[in-house]
VEXMI-904180 format. One record per residue: residue number from 1; z, y, x of N, C-alpha, C, O, CB in turn; residue in one letter. Coordinates in steps of 0.1 Angstrom, whole numbers, plus 2048, in hexadecimal, padded with zeros to 3 digits. Glycine has a CB too. Example, Ala and Ser with C-alpha at 12.3 -4.5 7.8 and 13.67 -1.06 7.14 Angstrom:
BEGIN
NODE   num   n.zz   n.yy   n.xx   ca.zz   ca.yy   ca.xx   c.zz   c.yy   c.xx   o.zz   o.yy   o.xx   cb.zz   cb.yy   cb.xx   residuo
NODE     1    84E    7C7    884     84E     7D3     87B    84E    7DF    884    855    7DF    88E     85A     7D3     871         A
NODE     2    847    7EA    880     847     7F5     889    84F    800    881    850    80B    886     839     7FA     88D         S
% end
This chain:
BEGIN
NODE   num   n.zz   n.yy   n.xx   ca.zz   ca.yy   ca.xx   c.zz   c.yy   c.xx   o.zz   o.yy   o.xx   cb.zz   cb.yy   cb.xx   residuo
NODE     1    D59    69C    12B     D5B     6AA     12A    D6A    6AD    127    D70    6B7    12B     D52     6B1     121         M
NODE     2    D6F    6A5    11E     D7D     6A7     11A    D87    6A8    125    D90    6B0    126     D81     69D     110         N
NODE     3    D85    69E    12F     D8E     69E     13A    D8C    6AA    143    D96    6AF    14A     D8D     691     142         T
NODE     4    D80    6AF    144     D7D     6BA     14C    D83    6C7    147    D88    6D0    14E     D6E     6BC     14E         R
NODE     5    D84    6C8    139     D8B     6D3     133    D9A    6D3    137    DA0    6DD    13A     D89     6D3     124         I
NODE     6    DA0    6C7    137     DAE     6C6     13B    DAF    6CA    14A    DB9    6D1    14D     DB3     6B8     139         R
NODE     7    DA6    6C5    152     DA7     6C8     160    DA6    6D7    162    DAD    6DD    16A     D9C     6C1     168         T
NODE     8    D9C    6DE    15B     D9B     6EC     15B    DA7    6F3    157    DAC    6FD    15E     D8F     6F0     152         L
NODE     9    DAD    6EF    14C     DB9     6F6     147    DC4    6F5    151    DCB    6FF    154     DBD     6F0     13A         R
NODE    10    DC6    6EA    157     DD0     6E8     161    DCD    6F0    16E    DD7    6F6    174     DD2     6D9     164         K
NODE    11    DC1    6F0    172     DBD     6F8     17D    DC0    707    17B    DC4    70E    184     DAE     6F7     180         T
NODE    12    DBE    70C    16F     DC1     71A     16B    DD0    71C    169    DD4    728    166     DB9     71E     15F         L
NODE    13    DD8    712    169     DE6     712     167    DE9    718    159    DF2    720    157     DEC     71B     171         N
NODE    14    DE2    713    14F     DE4     718     141    DEA    70C    139    DE7    701    13A     DD7     71D     13B         L
NODE    15    DF3    710    12F     DF7     706     125    DEC    704    11B    DE2    70C    11B     E04     70B     11E         T
NODE    16    DED    6FA    113     DE3     6F7     109    DE3    703    0FF    DD8    707    0FA     DE6     6EA     101         Q
NODE    17    DEE    709    0FC     DEF     714     0F3    DE8    720    0F9    DE0    727    0F3     DFD     718     0F0         K
NODE    18    DEA    723    106     DE4     72E     10D    DD5    72D    10E    DCD    736    10B     DEA     730     11B         E
NODE    19    DD1    721    112     DC2     71D     113    DBB    71F    105    DB1    725    104     DC0     70F     119         F
NODE    20    DC2    719    0FB     DBC     719     0EE    DBB    727    0E9    DB1    72B    0E2     DC4     711     0E4         G
NODE    21    DC5    730    0EB     DC5     73D     0E7    DB9    745    0ED    DB4    74E    0E6     DD2     744     0EA         G
NODE    22    DB6    742    0F9     DAB     749     100    D9D    745    0FB    D93    74D    0FC     DAB     747     10F         K
NODE    23    D9C    739    0F5     D8F     735     0EF    D8F    734    0E0    D85    72F    0DA     D8B     727     0F5         V
NODE    24    D9A    738    0DA     D9A     739     0CB    D9E    72C    0C4    D99    729    0B9     D8D     73D     0C6         G
NODE    25    DA6    723    0CB     DAA     717     0C5    DB9    715    0C6    DBF    71B    0CE     DA3     70B     0CC         L
NODE    26    DBE    70D    0BD     DCC     70A     0BE    DCF    700    0C9    DC7    6F8    0CD     DD1     704     0B0         R
NODE    27    DDC    6FF    0CD     DE0     6F6     0D8    DDE    6E8    0D3    DDA    6DF    0DC     DEE     6F9     0DC         S
NODE    28    DE0    6E5    0C7     DDE     6D7     0C2    DCF    6D3    0C3    DCC    6C7    0C6     DE2     6D6     0B3         S
NODE    29    DC6    6DC    0C1     DB8     6D9     0C3    DB5    6D6    0D2    DAD    6CD    0D5     DAF     6E4     0BD         T
NODE    30    DBA    6DE    0DB     DB8     6DC     0E9    DBE    6CF    0ED    DB8    6C7    0F5     DBF     6E7     0F1         I
NODE    31    DC9    6CB    0E7     DCF     6BE     0EA    DC6    6B3    0E5    DC4    6A9    0EC     DDD     6BD     0E3         N
NODE    32    DC0    6B4    0D9     DB7     6AA     0D4    DAA    6A9    0DD    DA5    69E    0E0     DB3     6AE     0C6         D
NODE    33    DA6    6B5    0E2     D9A     6B5     0EB    D9D    6AD    0F8    D96    6A5    0FC     D95     6C3     0EE         I
NODE    34    DA8    6B1    0FE     DAC     6AB     10B    DAF    69C    10A    DAD    695    114     DB9     6B1     110         E
NODE    35    DB2    697    0FE     DB5     689     0FC    DA9    682    0F5    DAA    677    0EF     DC1     686     0F4         H
NODE    36    D9D    688    0F5     D91     683     0F0    D91    67F    0E1    D8A    676    0DD     D8C     677     0F8         S
NODE    37    D9A    686    0DA     D9B     684     0CB    D92    68E    0C4    D90    68D    0B7     DA9     685     0C6         R
NODE    38    D8C    697    0CB     D84     6A1     0C5    D78    6A4    0CF    D7A    6A5    0DB     D8C     6AE     0C3         C
NODE    39    D6C    6A6    0C9     D60     6A9     0D2    D60    6B8    0D5    D65    6C0    0CD     D53     6A4     0CB         K
NODE    40    D59    6BB    0E0     D58     6C9     0E4    D4A    6CD    0DF    D40    6C8    0E4     D5A     6CA     0F3         V
NODE    41    D4A    6D7    0D6     D3D     6DC     0D2    D38    6E7    0DB    D3F    6EB    0E4     D3E     6E2     0C3         N
NODE    42    D2B    6EB    0D9     D25     6F4     0E2    D2B    702    0E2    D2C    708    0EC     D16     6F6     0DE         E
NODE    43    D30    706    0D7     D37     713     0D6    D43    713    0DF    D45    71D    0E6     D3B     716     0C7         R
NODE    44    D4B    709    0DF     D56     708     0E8    D52    707    0F7    D59    70E    0FF     D5F     6FC     0E4         L
NODE    45    D48    700    0FA     D43     6FF     107    D3F    70D    10C    D43    711    117     D36     6F6     108         Q
NODE    46    D38    715    104     D34     723     108    D40    72B    109    D41    733    113     D2B     729     0FD         I
NODE    47    D4A    72A    100     D56     732     101    D5E    72F    10E    D63    738    115     D5F     730     0F5         A
NODE    48    D5F    723    112     D66     71F     11E    D5F    724    12A    D66    72A    133     D67     70F     11F         I
NODE    49    D52    722    12B     D4B     727     136    D4B    736    138    D4D    73B    143     D3C     722     135         C
NODE    50    D4A    73D    12D     D4B     74B     12D    D59    751    130    D5A    75A    139     D46     751     11F         S
NODE    51    D63    74C    12A     D70     751     12C    D76    74E    139    D7D    756    13F     D79     74B     121         K
NODE    52    D73    742    13F     D79     73E     14B    D70    73D    157    D73    738    162     D80     731     149         F
NODE    53    D63    742    155     D5A     743     160    D57    734    165    D56    732    171     D5E     74C     16B         N
NODE    54    D55    72B    15C     D54     71D     15F    D45    71A    160    D3C    71F    158     D5A     714     155         V
NODE    55    D41    712    16A     D34     70D     16C    D30    703    161    D36    6F9    15F     D32     706     17A         N
NODE    56    D27    707    158     D23     6FF     14D    D1F    6F1    151    D22    6E7    14A     D18     706     145         E
NODE    57    D18    6EF    15C     D13     6E2     161    D1F    6D9    164    D20    6CE    161     D0A     6E4     16D         H
NODE    58    D29    6E0    16A     D35     6D8     16E    D3C    6D4    161    D41    6C8    160     D3F     6E0     176         W
NODE    59    D3D    6DD    157     D44     6D9     14B    D3E    6CE    144    D44    6C5    13E     D45     6E6     141         L
NODE    60    D30    6CE    144     D29     6C3     13D    D28    6B6    144    D29    6AB    13E     D1B     6C8     139         K
NODE    61    D27    6B7    152     D24     6AB     159    D2F    6A7    164    D30    69C    168     D17     6AC     160         T
NODE    62    D37    6B1    167     D41     6AF     172    D3B    6B1    180    D42    6AE    18A     D46     6A1     171         G
NODE    63    D2F    6B5    181     D28     6B7     18E    D28    6C5    191    D26    6CE    189     D1A     6B1     18D         Q
NODE    64    D29    6C8    19E     D29     6D6     1A3    D37    6DC    1A3    D41    6D5    1A2     D20     6DE     19A         G
NODE    65    D37    6E9    1A5     D44     6F1     1A5    D49    6F3    198    D41    6F5    18E     D42     6FE     1AD         N
NODE    66    D56    6F3    196     D5C     6F5     189    D59    704    184    D57    706    179     D6C     6F3     18A         M
NODE    67    D5A    70D    18E     D58     71B     18A    D4B    720    18F    D46    71C    19A     D63     723     18F         F
NODE    68    D45    72A    188     D39     731     18D    D3E    73A    198    D48    741    197     D33     739     181         V
NODE    69    D37    73A    1A3     D3A     742     1AE    D38    751    1AB    D2D    755    1A7     D32     73E     1BB         E
NODE    70    D42    759    1AD     D41     768     1AB    D46    76E    1B8    D50    76A    1BD     D49     76C     19E         I
NODE    71    D40    778    1BC     D44     780     1C7    D53    785    1C5    D56    789    1BA     D3B     78C     1CA         D
NODE    72    D5B    783    1CF     D69     786     1CE    D6B    795    1CA    D74    797    1C2     D70     783     1DB         K
NODE    73    D64    79E    1D0     D66     7AC     1CC    D63    7AE    1BE    D6A    7B6    1B7     D5C     7B5     1D5         K
NODE    74    D59    7A8    1B9     D55     7AA     1AA    D60    7A4    1A2    D64    7AA    198     D48     7A3     1A7         L
NODE    75    D65    798    1A5     D70     792     19E    D7C    79B    19E    D83    79D    193     D73     784     1A3         N
NODE    76    D80    7A0    1A9     D8C     7A9     1AA    D8A    7B5    1A2    D93    7B9    19B     D8E     7AD     1B9         D
NODE    77    D7E    7BB    1A2     D7B     7C7     19A    D7C    7C4    18B    D82    7CC    184     D6D     7CC     19E         F
NODE    78    D77    7B9    187     D77     7B5     179    D86    7B3    174    D89    7B7    169     D6F     7A9     176         L
NODE    79    D8E    7AD    17C     D9C     7AC     179    DA3    7B9    177    DAB    7BB    16E     DA3     7A3     184         E
NODE    80    DA0    7C2    180     DA6     7D0     17F    DA0    7D7    172    DA8    7DD    16B     DA2     7D8     18B         I
NODE    81    D93    7D6    170     D8D     7DC     165    D93    7D8    158    D95    7E0    14F     D7E     7DA     165         F
NODE    82    D96    7CB    157     D9B     7C5     14A    DA9    7CB    147    DAD    7CB    13B     D9C     7B6     14B         K
NODE    83    DB1    7CF    151     DBE     7D4     14F    DBF    7E3    14C    DC9    7E8    147     DC7     7D1     15B         T
NODE    84    DB3    7EA    14D     DB3     7F8     14A    DB2    7FA    13B    DAD    7F2    134     DA7     7FF     151         L
NODE    85    DB7    806    137     DB6     80A     129    DA7    80C    126    D9F    80F    12F     DBE     817     126         S
NODE    86    DA3    80C    119     D95     80E     116    D90    81C    11B    D84    81D    11F     D93     80D     107         P
NODE    87    D98    826    11A     D94     833     11F    D91    833    12E    D87    839    132     D9F     83D     11C         E
NODE    88    D9A    82C    136     D97     82B     144    D8B    822    147    D84    825    151     DA4     826     14B         L
NODE    89    D89    818    13F     D7D     810     141    D71    818    13F    D67    817    147     D7D     804     137         Q
NODE    90    D71    820    135     D65     829     132    D63    833    13E    D58    835    143     D67     831     125         D
NODE    91    D6E    839    143     D6D     842     14E    D68    83B    15B    D5F    841    162     D7B     848     151         Y
NODE    92    D6C    82F    15D     D68     827     169    D59    824    167    D51    825    171     D70     81B     16A         L
NODE    93    D54    821    15B     D46     81E     159    D3E    82A    15C    D33    829    162     D44     819     14B         M
NODE    94    D42    836    157     D3B     842     159    D3A    845    168    D30    849    16D     D41     84E     151         Q
NODE    95    D45    844    16F     D46     846     17D    D3D    83D    185    D36    841    18E     D54     845     182         S
NODE    96    D3C    830    181     D34     827     187    D25    82B    185    D1D    829    18F     D36     818     182         A
NODE    97    D21    82F    17A     D14     833     177    D10    83F    180    D05    840    185     D12     837     168         K
NODE    98    D19    849    181     D17     854     18A    D15    850    198    D0C    855    19F     D23     85E     189         I
NODE    99    D1D    847    19D     D1C     842     1AB    D0F    83B    1AD    D08    83C    1B7     D28     838     1AE         L
NODE   100    D0B    833    1A3     CFE     82C     1A4    CF2    836    1A4    CE9    834    1AC     CFC     822     198         L
NODE   101    CF2    840    19C     CE8     84A     19C    CE8    851    1A9    CDD    853    1AF     CEA     854     191         D
NODE   102    CF3    854    1AF     CF4     85B     1BC    CEE    852    1C7    CE7    856    1D0     D03     85E     1BF         S
NODE   103    CF1    845    1C6     CED     83C     1D0    CDD    83A    1CF    CD7    83A    1DA     CF3     82E     1CE         Q
NODE   104    CD8    83A    1C3     CCA     838     1C1    CC2    844    1C6    CB6    843    1C8     CC7     835     1B3         N
NODE   105    CC8    850    1C6     CC1     85C     1CA    CBF    85D    1D9    CB7    865    1DE     CC8     868     1C5         K
NODE   106    CC7    855    1E1     CC7     856     1EF    CBD    84C    1F5    CBC    84B    201     CD4     854     1F5         T
% end
């Protein structure tokens, strides 16, 4: 699993510091993990899969796709949503609920 974490980090084009920051670890800990000096606990596995949309089976076994398949439109939408201010995120959520209600009435 340790080498797959390194492969993932490099695929994402992140430094050890950037990768560690996203999962709540220091770069030195990521370095230790990548060089098998540190075991990967379940909390970190969950954080990696959640943060980077990684296929848990691939992370544990190396089998299957590295990433969980997500519809491109949904992925694009989520990237836009994350860049909006909290106020605009709320507005977008309210608008989406209105659109869904409208769709369900037809």
